[in-house]
C-alpha positions in Angstrom: 48.2 45.8 45.0 44.6 44.6 45.1 41.6 46.7 44.1 38.0 45.8 44.7 34.7 47.5 44.0 31.1 46.5 44.4 30.0 49.0 41.8 28.8 48.1 38.3 31.0 50.8 36.7 34.6 51.3 37.7 36.3 54.6 36.9 40.1 54.9 37.3 41.9 58.1 36.5 44.6 58.2 39.1 46.1 55.3 41.0 49.1 54.5 43.3 51.1 51.4 42.5 54.3 50.6 44.4 54.6 54.2 45.6 54.6 55.4 42.0 51.8 57.8 41.0 50.2 56.9 37.7 47.9 59.4 36.0 45.9 58.2 33.1 45.4 60.6 30.1 41.7 60.3 30.6 39.4 58.4 33.0 39.0 54.7 32.3 35.4 53.5 32.4 34.7 49.8 32.3 31.2 48.3 32.7 30.4 44.9 34.0 27.6 43.2 32.1 24.3 42.5 33.7 23.1 39.0 34.1 21.0 38.8 31.0 23.7 40.3 28.8 26.3 37.9 30.3 24.1 34.9 29.4 23.8 36.3 25.8 27.6 36.5 25.5 28.0 32.9 26.8 25.4 31.7 24.3 27.6 33.3 21.5 30.4 30.9 22.5 28.2 27.8 22.5 28.9 24.8 20.4 27.3 21.5 19.4 28.7 18.8 21.8 27.2 16.0 19.7 29.6 16.7 16.8 32.1 13.7 17.0 35.6 14.7 18.2 37.2 12.1 15.9 40.4 12.7 17.9 43.5 10.7 17.2 47.2 10.8 18.1 49.2 11.5 14.9 52.7 11.8 16.4 54.7 10.8 19.5 58.1 12.3 20.1 60.4 13.0 23.1 60.7 16.7 24.0 63.0 17.6 26.9 63.2 13.9 27.9 59.4 13.6 28.1 57.0 12.1 25.6 54.8 14.6 23.7 51.8 13.6 21.7 50.4 15.6 18.7 46.7 15.2 18.6 44.1 16.3 16.1 40.4 16.6 16.8 37.3 18.2 15.1 36.7 21.8 16.2 33.4 23.4 16.8 32.9 24.1 13.0 34.5 21.0 11.7 38.0 22.3 11.3 40.7 19.9 12.3 42.5 21.3 15.3 46.1 20.3 16.0 47.3 20.2 19.6 50.2 19.0 21.8 49.7 17.1 25.1 52.6 16.4 27.5 52.4 14.6 30.8 54.6 15.2 33.8 57.2 12.6 34.8 56.5 10.5 37.9 53.3 12.3 38.8 50.3 10.6 40.4 47.6 9.9 37.8 45.1 11.4 37.1 46.9 14.7 37.2 45.7 18.3 36.8 46.1 19.9 33.4 46.9 23.5 32.3 45.8 24.8 28.9 48.4 27.1 27.4 47.0 29.8 25.1 49.5 31.5 22.8 49.5 35.1 21.5 48.6 36.7 18.1 50.9 35.5 15.3 52.3 32.7 17.6 51.5 29.0 17.8 51.5 26.0 20.1 55.2 25.7 19.3 55.9 28.8 21.5 55.4 26.7 24.6 58.3 24.4 23.6 60.8 27.2 22.9 63.0 28.6 25.6 63.8 32.3 25.7 61.1 33.5 23.3 58.8 36.5 23.7 56.4 34.7 26.1 59.1 32.6 27.9 57.0 29.7 26.7 59.5 26.9 27.2 60.2 28.1 30.8 56.5 28.2 31.7 55.8 24.7 30.2 58.9 23.2 31.9 57.9 24.7 35.3 54.4 23.4 35.1 55.6 19.9 34.2 58.0 20.0 37.1 55.2 21.0 39.4 53.2 17.9 38.3 50.8 19.5 35.8 50.1 18.1 32.3 50.1 20.8 29.6 47.8 21.0 26.6 48.2 23.6 23.8 46.5 24.0 20.5 47.0 26.4 17.5 44.6 29.3 17.4 42.5 29.5 14.3 44.7 30.7 11.3 47.9 30.2 13.4 50.5 27.5 13.3 49.4 24.3 11.5 46.0 26.0 10.9 47.5 28.6 8.6 45.8 26.8 5.7 42.5 28.3 7.0 43.9 31.7 6.0 45.1 30.5 2.5 48.6 29.8 4.0 49.1 33.5 4.8 50.2 34.6 8.3 47.8 36.8 10.2 50.3 39.6 10.0 51.0 39.2 6.3 52.7 42.1 4.6 53.4 42.1 0.9 56.9 42.4 -0.5 57.2 46.2 -1.2 59.2 45.4 -4.4 56.3 43.3 -5.8 53.9 46.3 -5.9 51.2 44.1 -4.4 49.2 45.5 -1.5 49.0 43.6 1.8 46.5 40.8 1.5 43.5 41.0 3.8 42.9 38.0 6.0 39.8 35.9 5.7 39.0 36.1 9.4 38.6 39.1 11.7 40.4 39.2 15.0 37.1 38.6 17.0 36.3 35.7 14.8 39.7 34.1 15.5 39.3 34.7 19.2 35.8 33.3 19.4 36.5 30.2 17.2 39.7 29.4 19.2 37.8 29.7 22.5 35.1 27.3 21.2 37.9 24.9 20.1 39.4 25.0 23.6 36.0 23.9 24.9 36.2 21.0 22.6 39.8 20.4 23.8 38.4 20.0 27.3 35.9 17.5 26.0 38.8 15.5 24.6 40.8 15.8 27.9 37.8 14.3 29.6 38.4 11.1 27.6 42.0 10.7 28.8 42.4 8.6 32.0 45.7 10.4 32.8 43.9 13.8 33.2 41.9 14.9 36.3 38.9 16.5 34.6 38.1 18.3 37.9 41.4 20.2 37.9 41.6 22.1 34.6 43.5 25.4 34.5 44.2 28.0 31.9 47.2 30.3 31.3 47.2 32.7 28.3 49.6 35.4 27.1 48.5 38.5 25.1 45.7 37.3 22.7 45.7 34.1 24.9 45.3 36.3 27.9 42.1 37.8 26.5 40.9 34.3 25.5 41.6 33.2 29.1 38.9 35.6 30.3 36.5 34.3 27.6 37.2 30.6 28.1 37.0 30.9 31.9 33.8 32.9 31.6 32.0 30.5 29.3 33.5 27.2 30.4 32.6 26.1 34.0 35.1 23.2 33.8 38.0 25.8 34.1 38.8 25.9 37.8 41.6 28.5 37.9 43.1 31.0 35.4 46.0 33.3 34.8 45.7 36.1 32.2 49.1 37.5 31.1 49.4 40.8 29.2 45.8 40.7 28.0 45.2 43.6 25.6 42.6 46.2 26.6 39.2 46.5 25.0 37.0 49.3 26.3 33.9 48.7 24.2 31.2 46.8 26.1 29.8 45.8 22.6 32.9 43.8 21.7 32.2 40.1 21.8 35.8 39.5 23.1 36.2 42.3 25.7 37.6 40.7 28.9 35.2 42.7 31.1 32.2 41.0 29.4 33.2 37.7 31.2 33.9 38.8 34.7 30.3 38.2 35.9 30.4 34.6 34.6 33.9 34.0 36.1 32.4 34.7 39.5 34.4 33.4 42.5 36.8 31.3 40.5 40.5 32.1 41.1 42.0 34.5 38.4 45.4 36.1 38.4 46.2 38.9 36.0 49.9 39.8 35.2 50.7 43.0 33.3 53.5 45.3 32.5 53.2 48.9 33.8 54.3 50.2 30.4 52.3 47.8 28.3 51.1 49.8 25.3 48.4 47.2 24.5 46.9 47.5 28.0 47.4 50.8 29.8 47.9 50.4 33.5 44.8 52.3 34.5 42.7 50.0 32.3 44.3 46.9 33.7 43.6 48.1 37.3 40.0 49.0 36.4 39.5 45.6 34.9 41.0 43.9 37.9 38.6 45.9 40.1 35.6 44.3 38.3 36.5 40.8 39.5 34.4 39.8 42.4 35.9 36.6 43.7 37.9 36.3 46.9 40.7 34.5 45.0 42.0 37.2 42.7 45.3 39.1 42.4 47.3 41.2 40.1 51.1 41.2 39.6 52.7 44.2 37.9 56.1 44.3 36.3 58.3 47.2 35.2 58.0 46.1 31.6 56.0 46.6 28.4 54.0 43.9 26.6 57.0 41.6 26.7 57.4 40.5 30.3 60.5 39.1 31.8 60.7 35.4 32.6 60.1 36.3 36.2 56.4 36.2 35.5 56.6 32.4 35.2 56.9 31.5 38.9 53.9 33.7 39.7 51.7 31.9 37.1 52.9 28.4 38.3 52.4 29.3 42.0 48.8 30.3 41.2 48.1 27.0 39.7 49.7 25.1 42.5 47.6 27.0 45.0 44.3 26.7 43.2 44.4 23.4 41.3 
C-alpha cells in the first residue's frame, strides 16, 4: 500500500494495511528537513576527493563459478577499506552495479553466504543472474576492519567467568554509519575507474544498518540512481545525523523501495509508514511482510525487480 503526503510533518497513529488494523501505541511524528538543514547534513558526509584511492586488487578467486576480486582502497580518513567485486557472466559491458550494504555485526561475507539472516547469498546470486555487478565493502569496525576496534566485535560481551566488564567500543554507532557512508562514496569513485562498470547505473540495496545507510548514501550521493532499503531501523530524532528522514529531501525523485516486516521491533510499522509518506518521488513503493526484523528470502525478488525496473 502506498502513502503520500505533501506536508512537512507526517503523523500516523492508525493505519490500515492489507485489511489489518494497526494501532500505534502513540502517534508517530516524523519531520522532513528544510532545504538549509538538508544541505548541512549533506556537508557532514562530505569528503576530500583529492585523497588518492591507492586501490589495488589483492585477491582473485572463483565463487559460485564466477571470478570475485578482493579490492582495497583508501577510505575518506585514510583507513584501508576491503571490498569484494563480482561481475555477471555473459553480460554486456559496461554493466550496472549494485552496492550491497550489510547490517550491524555483519560483514561483506554475508552476501556470499546462502540462507543467513539477510538471505545474502540469494540476493547476490539473483542480481548477478539479472546482469548486475555487485560490490560490497566492510563497514567500519566490521569484517576485515575489526582492527579499527582493537580486534573486538562491535557487540563484544566479556566472558562472565572472567569478571571483566564488557569493553566499550571506540566508535559510536553514528560514527560507524557516517564513516561507512563516506567510504561507499569513495567506492563509487573507484567503480568509476573500472571499464566494466556503467557509472551512470549505480544502485544500492542495504539491510538493517545497511538499510539506514541506504537512505544516507542515496541522499548525499547523486551518483546513486535507485535504492532499496530493507528493514531500516527507526530513528525519530530529527537531530540524529543518521536518521533516514533527514535524507528524504535530498533523495528527491530518485526511485526508492522500502521493505519492512510488520512485526519488526527495530522499526515499528507506523514509523515505517510515516517515513514512507515523506518520500516525494513518483517512483517509490513499500513492501510489507508478516515477519520481524528477519525477513524471509521472499524479499529478494522484490529488491531485484526494483533494480531491473530502475537501473
